[in-house]
C-alpha positions in Angstrom: -12.9 2.6 -13.9 -16.2 2.9 -15.4 -19.0 5.7 -15.7 -20.6 4.2 -12.8 -17.9 5.1 -10.5 -18.8 8.7 -11.5 -22.3 8.3 -11.0 -22.6 6.8 -7.4 -24.1 8.3 -4.6 -23.7 7.9 -1.0 -26.2 7.9 1.7 -25.2 11.7 2.2 -25.5 12.6 -1.7 -22.8 12.6 -4.6 -19.7 10.7 -4.0 -16.8 13.0 -4.1 -15.0 9.8 -5.4 -15.1 9.9 -9.1 -13.2 8.2 -11.7 -10.2 10.1 -12.0 -10.1 10.6 -8.3 -10.2 6.8 -8.1 -7.5 6.4 -10.5 -5.4 8.7 -8.6 -5.8 6.7 -5.7 -5.3 3.5 -7.3 -2.1 5.0 -8.5 -1.1 6.1 -5.4 -1.8 2.3 -3.7 0.0 0.6 -6.3 2.9 2.7 -5.4 2.9 2.1 -1.9 2.5 -1.7 -2.3 5.3 -1.8 -4.8 3.1 -3.1 -7.3 4.4 -2.1 -10.6 1.8 -3.8 -12.8 -0.9 -2.0 -11.0 1.0 1.6 -11.3 1.3 0.8 -15.5 -2.3 -0.2 -15.6 -3.8 2.7 -13.4 -1.4 5.6 -14.9 -2.7 4.2 -18.7 -6.3 4.4 -17.2 -5.6 7.8 -15.6 -4.5 9.4 -19.0 -7.7 7.7 -20.8 -9.9 9.6 -18.6 -7.6 12.9 -19.3 -5.6 13.1 -16.1 -2.7 15.3 -16.6 0.8 13.5 -15.8 1.7 16.2 -13.1 -1.3 14.8 -11.2 -0.3 11.2 -12.0 3.3 12.3 -10.8 1.6 13.8 -7.5 -0.4 10.6 -6.7 2.8 8.3 -7.8 4.9 10.7 -5.1 2.1 10.1 -2.2 2.7 6.6 -2.5 6.0 6.4 -2.2 6.4 8.3 0.5 3.9 5.8 2.1 6.1 3.0 0.9 9.6 4.6 2.5 7.6 5.5 5.8 6.5 2.0 6.1 10.1 0.9 5.2 11.7 3.3 7.5 9.1 2.0 10.3 10.1 -1.5 9.8 14.0 -1.0 9.5 13.6 0.7 12.9 11.8 -1.8 14.5 14.3 -4.4 13.4 17.4 -2.2 14.4 15.8 -2.0 18.0 15.3 -5.7 18.0 19.0 -6.7 16.8 20.5 -4.1 18.8 23.3 -5.6 21.4 21.7 -6.3 24.5 18.2 -6.3 23.0 16.0 -9.1 23.7 12.8 -9.3 21.3 10.3 -11.5 21.9 7.9 -12.8 18.9 4.4 -11.5 19.0 1.9 -13.7 20.3 0.4 -16.0 17.5 3.6 -15.5 15.4 4.3 -13.2 12.5 1.3 -14.4 10.0 4.1 -16.0 7.9 2.3 -19.5 8.6 5.3 -21.1 10.6 3.0 -21.1 13.5 4.1 -19.6 17.1 7.9 -20.1 16.2 8.0 -17.4 13.5 9.7 -17.5 10.0 12.1 -20.3 9.2 11.1 -22.3 12.1 11.6 -25.9 11.1 10.3 -27.6 14.3 6.6 -29.3 14.2 4.1 -27.5 16.0 
């Protein structure tokens, strides 16, 4: 983050997001995404800006909680779809994996 991040103005006045806050957000986001290189980079940048390791740990834990919540939600959905007698249907338009309406692993021509 550069000095410009600390000097930005919003239409309502000074921004609450300065360089150190932006690095804390980036640490949390990198953790949530499971982006190891991002965590390493933003922890180092945060330290350069004078952030305490305790604050960086708090940010990392926020991201970890988000990642865990996302995974738990996905596991819960999969269990519901795969439970005996459950009849899950693919969402309209597929899952976004690029395999068309058939979904992941569908080798049929579309």
